[in-house]
C-alpha positions as CSV (number, residue, x, y, z in Angstrom):
1,M,13.7,10.7,21.7
2,I,10.7,9.8,19.2
3,E,6.4,10.2,20.1
4,K,4.0,7.0,20.0
5,G,3.3,6.7,16.8
6,E,6.1,8.2,15.3
7,I,7.3,6.3,12.6
8,V,11.5,6.5,12.1
9,Y,14.4,5.3,9.7
10,C,16.8,4.4,12.6
11,N,19.6,1.7,13.7
12,I,18.1,-0.2,17.0
13,T,19.4,-1.9,19.5
14,V,17.4,-4.9,21.1
15,V,18.0,-7.4,23.4
16,K,17.9,-10.9,21.3
17,D,18.0,-14.4,23.7
18,N,19.9,-12.1,26.3
19,K,22.6,-10.8,24.2
20,K,22.8,-7.2,22.5
21,V,22.0,-6.7,18.8
22,V,22.5,-3.5,16.6
23,L,19.7,-3.8,14.1
24,N,21.3,-0.9,10.9
25,N,19.1,0.5,8.6
26,V,15.0,-0.2,9.5
27,V,12.0,1.1,10.1
28,Y,10.5,1.3,13.3
29,K,7.0,2.5,14.7
30,E,6.9,3.2,18.3
31,V,4.2,1.5,19.9
32,D,5.4,-0.4,23.2
33,G,8.9,-0.8,23.1
34,Y,9.0,-3.9,21.2
35,Y,10.7,-4.7,17.8
36,K,9.7,-8.1,16.1
37,R,9.4,-9.1,19.7
38,N,12.5,-8.1,20.6
39,K,13.3,-5.5,23.9
40,V,14.3,-2.1,22.2
41,L,17.1,-0.6,24.1
42,S,18.1,2.1,22.1
43,I,17.2,4.2,19.2
44,E,19.6,6.0,16.5
45,V,17.3,8.5,14.4
46,L,18.4,8.6,10.9
47,K,15.4,10.1,9.4
48,R,12.0,11.0,10.4
49,L,8.8,9.5,8.3
50,G,5.8,11.1,10.2
51,F,2.8,9.7,11.6
52,E,0.1,7.1,9.9
53,S,-2.9,8.2,8.3
54,K,-5.9,8.3,10.7
55,Q,-8.4,8.5,8.0
56,K,-11.0,6.0,7.8
57,G,-13.2,6.7,4.7
58,F,-12.4,7.3,1.3
59,N,-12.6,10.1,-0.9
60,E,-15.3,10.6,-3.9
61,V,-14.7,11.3,-6.8
62,K,-16.9,12.7,-9.8
63,K,-16.9,11.5,-13.4
64,S,-15.3,14.0,-15.7
65,N,-17.4,14.5,-19.1
66,E,-14.3,16.5,-21.3
67,Q,-14.0,14.6,-24.2
68,R,-10.5,13.8,-26.2
69,N,-9.9,15.1,-29.6
70,N,-9.2,12.1,-31.8
71,I,-6.6,14.0,-34.1
72,T,-4.7,16.0,-31.0
73,G,-5.5,14.1,-28.1
74,A,-6.4,17.7,-26.4
75,Y,-9.2,17.6,-23.8
76,E,-12.1,19.9,-25.7
């Protein structure tokens, strides 16, 4: 069983045109029980990838005052 919003690498069985179709090696995110407008019947999880990042902002970056040496290329 996967949690809502979890992203997994899996094999899934869907109903497409009133037929059961097995889709192998797909990335699926559980939201509403559908995969590309097809109802999902079963999920065989191969690997759990995690959850989508909920962070909405950007990180602030400060400029470095370090200078490179022209001969060695090392920072001074």
